[in-house]
C-alpha positions, 0 to 999 in steps of 0.5 A: 511506490507512491502510485502503487500504494495509492492504487492498492488503497483504492482497490482495497476500498472497492473490495467487498471481501474482508480478506481481500480488503485486508490484503490490499491494505497490507500491501499498500502499507508495505509499499508506503513503508518501502518508500519511507525506507528509500527516502531515509536511505537517500536522504 
């Protein structure tokens, strides 16, 4: 999830279209949230 989050952030930064940028940012945030939940669950 860490890698996916970082890739999505990078794609989002390169995107010119505002909608695409927001979509990538949301996906990156979702991946980050999922990772946090997993760590809490496993912790």
